[in-house]
N, C-alpha and C positions, 0 to 999 in steps of 0.2 A: 564347475562342470554342470552342464544342463541335466536335469532329471530325465529319466527315460521311463517308458512304459513297456512292459514285456509284451511280446507279440500276442495279439488276440485278447489281451487283458483289458477289461473295461471296469472303470472305477465310478462309483456314484458318491458324490460329495455334497455336503450342505453348504449353502451360502452363509457367509458371516452375517451376524445380526444386522450390522449397519447396511450391508448390501441388500438384505431382505427389506429393510425399511425403505431404501431408495426405490427398489423394484415396486413395492406396493404403491408408493407415492406416484411414480411415473405412470404405472398402468392405470391407476384409478382416478388420479387427480388432474392429469394433463390431457385427457382424451380429446377435448374439443380442438386442440392444436396438434392433432396426430401427425400431420404432414412433416413435422419437424424431424421425424426419424430419418427421413431421406437426407436432410441437411447434416445430421450428426454422423451417420454412417459414411456418407461420402467424404465428410471432413476428416474422419479417422483414416479412411483409405488414402486420402491425399497426404496426410502426415506420414503414413507408412511408406509412401513413395519418396518423400523428402528424406526419410531416414536411410532408405536404400541408396539414394544418390550420394549421401554423405559417406556412408560406409564403403561404397564402391570407389571412392576417390583413392583409397589406399589398397583396395583389392577388387580390381575390375572383374575378376572371375565371378563375383557375386551376381552379376547380371545374367549369368548362365546363357550367354549368347542372345539375350533379349533385352536391349537397352531402351526400348520404347515403352515408357511407363504410362499407364492409363488406369482409369476406373471404368468398370463395365457394369451396366444394369441389364439383367436378363429376366424376362417374364416367361413363365410357363402357366398358361391359363388352365390347362387340364389338371395339372398338379396343384394349382393355386399357390404358386410360390413366386417370390421376387428375390432374386439373388444379386447382391452387390459385391463385386469382386475387385481385387486389386492385385497387381504383380509387384508389390512393394517388398518390404523387409521380411514380412511373415513373423511367426512366433514359434518358440520351442514349447515343450510341455510345461515347464515351470513358468514361462511367461504367460501362457494361457491361463494357468491357475491364478497367477498374480493379477493379471489384467481383467479377467472375466469373472473371477470368483470372489474377489475382495475389492474393497475401496478403502483408500487411506482414511483412517478415523478422523483426522483433523479436517480433511476435505468434506467428509460427510457432515460433520458438525456445522461447519461454516455454511454448507448448502442449506441445511434446515434453518439455520439462523437467518439466512438471507431471503427465505421465502416471504412473499408479500401477501399472499392470498389472492392476488390478481393472477388468474391462470395464464393470461397471455404473456405477462412479464415473467412468471415463474418458468414457463416452458422455454423461454429464451435463454435461461441461465444454465441449463443443464450441461452445456458444452464447457462452460467456464470451470466447472467443478469436476470434470473428468468422469461424468456419469452418463455421457451421451449414448454409449452402446446400449444401455438398457431401454432407450426409447423405442427399440425395435419391438418390444413386447406390447406397445400400445396397439399395434395392428396385427401382431402375430400371436397365435396360441402356442407356437413352438419355434425356437430359433436354433438353427444348426450352423456351427462354424467349422470350416475345414481350412487348415492352415499348415504351411511348411516354411521354416526359416530359410532365407536365401543362403545358398552355399551348402546346405545339408543334403543328405541322401534322400531319394524319393520315398524310402521306407520310413523316414522320420516324421511323416505327416501326423497331425493330431486332429481328432474330431471332438468337438465340444457340443453338447446339446442340452437344452433346458426348456421346460414349459413355463418357467418364471414363477414357480410355486414353492420355492424354498430349497431346491436341490438341482444339481446338474450332473451329467455324466461326461466322462472323458475317456477316450480310447485311441489306440494307434491306428493309422490308416496309411495307405500308399497314396502319395499326391505327386503327380508328375511335374506340376509347375509350382514355382515359389509363390509366396503371397498368401492372401486370405480371401475366402469366399464366405459371405454371410448369407445364409438361406433363410428367408422369412416365410414360414408356413402361415398364410394369412387367415385371420378369423373370418367367420361368416359375416357378410355385410361390408367387407373391405375390398370389394372387387374393383373399386376406382383405382387402386394401386397396381392393377394388372393392365391398365390402359396406358399406352405409350404417350399420348398427348398430355395426360395428367402428370406423369412423371417428368416429362420435359418442362412443363410449366413450373413445377416445384424447383427443378434444377436452375432454371432461369431466375427464379425468385431468390434462391438461397445460395447457389454455388456458381453463378455465372463467372465470377472473377478468380476462381481457383486456377492456378497456372498449370494444371494437369488436364489432359483431355478426358472428358466423361463421354463414353460411347454407349450407343444402344443399337439394336438391330434396325436396319433400314427397311421400313415397311413399304417403301416405294420400289423395293427390289423386285417384287412380284406384281405383275399387272392383274387386272380384274379377271382374267381368264386363267390365272394360276401359272403363267409363264414368267420365268426370270428375265429381267432386263440386263443384258450384258454390260451396258454402259453405266449401271448403277453400282455403287460400292455395297458390300455386305453390311457395313456398319456406318453410322454417321456420328460425328462429334456434336454434342448438344449444348456445349458451353463455348465461350470465346477462347478459353485455354491460353490466354495471353496475359503475361504479367502486367497488371495495370500500371505499375510504377514506371514501366518503360515507355508509356505513351506520353505525348506532349500534353501539357496542362490545358491548352486550348481545345483539346479533343475530349476533355472530361468535364462532367458536371458535378455539382455538389452531391447529388444522389449517387453518382458513380463512386466517389470517394467514401461516402457513408456506407454504401452497400459492401464495398471491398473490406472496409474496417470490420463490419459486423460478421461478414462471411469468413474471413480468414484470420482475424485476430480475436475471435471468440468473445465478443461482447454482445449484449442484447439491446443496447441503446446507441443512438448516434453519438459520435465523439463531440467533445466540446469545441475542439479546434484542430486544425491539421496544417502541415507545411510540406510542400513537395518541391524538390529542387534537384538539379543536376549540376555537379561540380566538375569542371574540366581542367586539364593540366597534367602534371606528372602523376598525380594520384587521382584518377577519375572515379567518381562514384555518384550514385543516385540515392537521395533520401526521400522517404515518405513516412513522416512521423506524426503521431496523433497524441493529443491530450484527451483522456477519457472524460466523460461527464460525471462518472462516479469512481470513487477510489476502489481499486481491486480488493477482494476479500483478504488477500495475503500481503497487503502492503506493509504490515509491521512484522512480517515473518522474515527473519534475517537470512533464512535459507532459500527464500523464493528467488527465482531467476528473473532477469529483466524481460520485459515483453517485446524487446527489439530483436528481430531476426537478421542474421547476416547471410547474404547471398554473394556468390562470386560468379559473375556472368550468368545470372539467373538461376544458378544452382545453389540450393539451400546448403549452408555449411553448419550453422549453429545458432542457438538462442541462448544468451547468457549475459552475465553481469559485466563482461569485458567491454560491452558496447555502449554502456550508459553509466554515469556515476550514480552512486546510491541515492543521492538526493533527487534524482530524476527517474527513480525506479518505476514510477507510475506511467511513464511514456511507453507507448506501443508503436510498432511500425516495422519498416524495412530499411536496411542499408544494403545496397547492391554495389559491390566494387568491381570495376573492370581491370584493376591493377594488381590485386592480390593473386597469388598462384592458387589454382584449383585444389592442390593437395595440401593446403595449409592445415596445420593441426592446432588444437586448442593451446598446446604448450607454446607453439610459435606465435600464436596470436597474442599471448600475454607479453611477449618480448618484442613485438613488431612495432616499428616506428610508424608504419602505414596505418596500423590500427589506431595509434595515438592521434594521427591526423583525422581519421574518420570520426573518432570519438569527439575530438575538439570541434570539428565541423558540425556534428549533430547537436552538441551542447549549445553552440552559437545559434543555430537555427531555432532550437526550442526556447532559449532565453529571448530571442527576438519575437517569437510567437507570443510568449507570455507578456512581454513588454507591450506588444501591439494590443493585446486584450486590455491591459491596464490603462492605455491611453485612449483607445477607440471604442471599447465595448465594456464599460465598467460593470454592467450587470453580469456578463459572462465572467469577468475577472472575479467578481464576488463569489460566483459559483465555484470557480477554480480555487479560490483561497479557502473557502469552507471545506473543500475536499482534500486539498493538498498543501495548505499553508504550513502545517507543522513539519512536513517533509522538506519543503523548500528551505525552511529555516536551517536545515542541516548544510545547506550550500556554502555559506561563508566559513564553516568549520572544515569542510572537505576540499573545497575548490579555491585555493588561494588566488589563482589567476583571474577568476571571475568574481572574487569576493565583493568588490565594490558594486559591480553590476547587479549581483543578486541582492545585496543589502538595500538597493533602491526599490526593489520589488516587495520587500517585506512589509507586513501590516501588523499593527499592535492595538490592543485596547489601551485606554488611558483613563485618568481621572475625569476626562471630559467627554467620554464616548459611551457611557452606559453599557459597558460590556462588549460593544462591537469592535472587532479588530479592523479599524479603518485608518489609523494614523500611520503615516509613513515617517521615516526618520527625517526626510526633507521637510515635510509639513510641520513636524515638531519644532525643528530649528527655526522655521519661518515664523512660528508663533511664540518663540521665546520672549521672556520679559527683558526689558532693557537691563543690561548688566549681567544677565544670566550667561554662564559660559559652559554649562554642562547639560547633558541629556540625562535626566533622572529616571530611574526605574525601580520597580520592586517585584521580586519573584515570589511565587507561592504556588500551592497545589490547587487552589480553586479561586475563582473570581471573587466570590463573597469574602473570602479570607483576606485577600490583598486589598480589596476595595475599602474594607472597614478597619484596616490595620492602623494602629496608633502611630506608626512611622510616617503616615501621610499627614498628620494633623497640621503641622506648621506649613506644609506645602499648600494644603487647602486654604488655610488662613491667608496666605500670601497670593493665592491664585496661580501658583506655579504648577504646570502640568507634569504628571508623572506617568510613565508607561507602566502598565500592569501586565506582567508576564506570567502566564499560567500553563503554557505548554511545557512538557518535560524537557524538550530540547533547549528551551530558553536559557537555562543555566549554563549550558555549554556554549551557546551562541554568544552571550555577553562576555564570556571568558576569551573567546577567539575573535571578538570584534570590540576591542576596548575603546575605539573611537569611530566617528563617522563625520566626514566633511570637516575635519579639524576640531570637532567637539568631542570631548571624552565622555564616555558613559559612566555614570556614578550610581551605585546602589544607595537607596535612601536608608537601608538597614545596615550599612557598614560605615565605619569611620566616624569622625566628628564633623558634623555639617557646619558650613559657614555660608549662610545665605545673606550676608551683609550686602545690601545694594547701595550703601553710601548715604542712606537717608539719615538726617540729623536726629530725628525722633528715635530711630532705631539704634543709633549709636548711644544716645542717652539711656535707652532701655537696657542695652547691654551692660552699661556701667552699673545700673541699678541691680541687674541680675547678678553681677559679680559680687556685690555686697551681700545679696541674699545667699549666694553659694557659700560664702565664708561663714555665714551664721548657721549653715547646715552641716558644717564640717564634722561636728561630733556625731550627728545623726548618720552621716555617710559612713563614718568609721564603725559605728555600732552595727549598721546594716551589713557592712562587709564582714565583720566578725561573726555575725549571726549566720549569714549565708555561707561563709567560709569558702570551701572549694567549689561551690556551685557557680561562683562568679570570679572573673579575673579582676574586675574593677567595678567600683560604684561611683557614678558621677552625675552631676546635674545635667539634664537633657536640654538641647536646643531644638529638639524635634516635637516635643509634646506640648499640646495646649489644653487638652481635655482629659486624657488618660493619666493615671498616677505614675505609670512606669512602663518601660519596654526593654527588650533585649536587643543588643546590636553586636555585630562582629567587628574585629579590627579590619582596617582598610584592605589588607592583603590576605586575610584569612578566608577559608571556605565558609560560606553562609550556612545558616541552619537548614534552609530548604534543600540546598545541594547535598548536605550531609545526610538528610533523610532519604533523598533519592538514592544515594550510593548504598546506604544500609539496606534499603528495600531491594536493591539489585544483588544483595549478598556480598557486598564489598566490606572488608574489615576496616573500620574507621576508628582512628584514635578519638577519644572523647574530647570535644572542644569545650572551651570555657568562655561563655559570653560576657560582655560588658553589660552591667545593669544600670540603666539610666532612669532617673527619677525626675518627676515634674515638681519643681520647688514650690509652685503656686497651688498645687492640688491640696484639697482639704485633708486627704488621708496622709499625705506627707507632713503637713502641718500638725496633724494629730500625733504622728510618730515623734515629732519634735518635742511635744509636751508629755509624751508617755513616760510614766515612772515605773510601771510594772514591767519587769524584764520578760516575763513569760508572754504577756500580751504583746509586747514589742516584737518578740520573736515570731509569734503567730502571725501578726500583721505583715512582717517582713517576708515571711515565707509565702503568705497568700498573695502578696503583690508580685513576687517572683513567679509563682505558679500561674497567676492570671496572665502575666506577660507572655509566658511560654505558650499558654493555650491560645492567646490572641493571634499568634503568628503561625498557628497550625501544628504546634508541637504536641507531644504526648507526655503526660505526667508519669514519673517513675513509680509514684506511690499514690494513686488516686484516693485510696481509702483514708489516708492521713490528711489529704487535702480536704475531703468532705468533713472529717472530724473537726479540723480547725475551723472550717467555715461554720459548721453547726454550733460550735462552742461560742464563736463571736456573735452569731445571731441570737443565741440564748441569752447572752449577756445584755443585748439590746432590749430583749423582752423583759 
């Protein structure tokens, strides 16, 4: 139930600390881009109209007999006020307190983290983080808000007022019309915002493509002698007020698309790419979808909604995750259906086959757009991949239907790319060595860790390329994509490798290695006894050429990196036991073979195990004992 204010009761409340920080920043740091306040307040008014349209689908009485939604700018030169009004959804008392007195802590933090120090860029971002209302204080020394929720009694109006200095007042008023009036009491020196031509120029610049009329007093209504012209309207619409996506593509320029994107989808940069199409047939709809230039601040927030808005016959219905799969959550834009019923609810949407058709069509268009970048504009694709690559890697996990199509778009670092994610699975296969039948990969938490892993030694020696996977999602990706184009994916840190290419010298070397293995049997047994439950098995390695030892997992067991990810996420994981592989040719292993002191043998065995654990990014259970063993051995050398 909405909070109420007793008649004639006026409350004075303090802004939350985060809100005060944002106010100080907006007022004092973004002053040279002060005209942005018009953009922000008009955009908020347009959103209020969209919310009323949606709410009125199930309760037409909310229109209160006035279904002509608009935003109005009114200038009073004598009082030095500029009023931006809407007849949208309006606010209750508690909504006023929530929307104008507080800011979500997470949004505030992200806002401050995203500031660049470049004032022109920073001023463009405030709408993205929900702090646009406070831009009014750039030009006003006092802001008054009068609002009433649609459908409520006229006595339930609310007045909010603040000078932007740490507190605000709130009191009940009688308001005859629904919606919100924001009255800006302009500071000295801000008279330009009392001029009609200046305000119209700002609206053309920032708000031309909003699909709601923005109206102002018609100054041509009165002639030079003060007489009213009967054939002139009282107000004029100062923007096009036409949904851009309804226009034919040949009527629009790239600037039109970019301006619409920035004005209506709350970004401060031009998009990286866009697609605009109309689908006809039993399920008719129009798509205007954009790929941003930069990842949105909340891209990794699981609660964040999709940036795609659903309209039905130009009426806003909703914005949410039902319109785009999670792996394309960075996409922004519009889907406008001519086939869905206007009174569609969110619950019906979740079960609607028509929504499935819309979603499938939107995914198809976006994937085509990304494919086009990869083939025709590699530089833009590189930008796309740097921003959204890890998200797109979720695609083969979530979207079985488009799994192969998405897999072709993925990029990876490898032992031949010096850290750059430029290798496709197709190019990897094309560069395979003769006789190679697997796509080899290694996962880890950081590029330096996997690049220098002992698991790669034999692959480097033989010149076999290995994909180096360090994004968190990579572990899930390889589990859900066990093969590509008939080639299975194989972790170099799992199972027993067989890299036999049929070369005679290699066959002879294997026979030689087998004899060496047999001579190490007693050492292997003693290491196993020493390490006990720490290892499942000890065996001679076919992976190692330089390092003395490494840890591997069984073919079908969870790898060590995946286990660490799951534990970090708070998942209870049963302790796994690795296989301990030793390099028969290494001097330390040969030293163990000749070691007669049992204590020293044990110290060396434990040190080799712990070094192998560290080399793959693992953590020691008992670092102090590790250091003690190492110091003891170093002292014996001295």
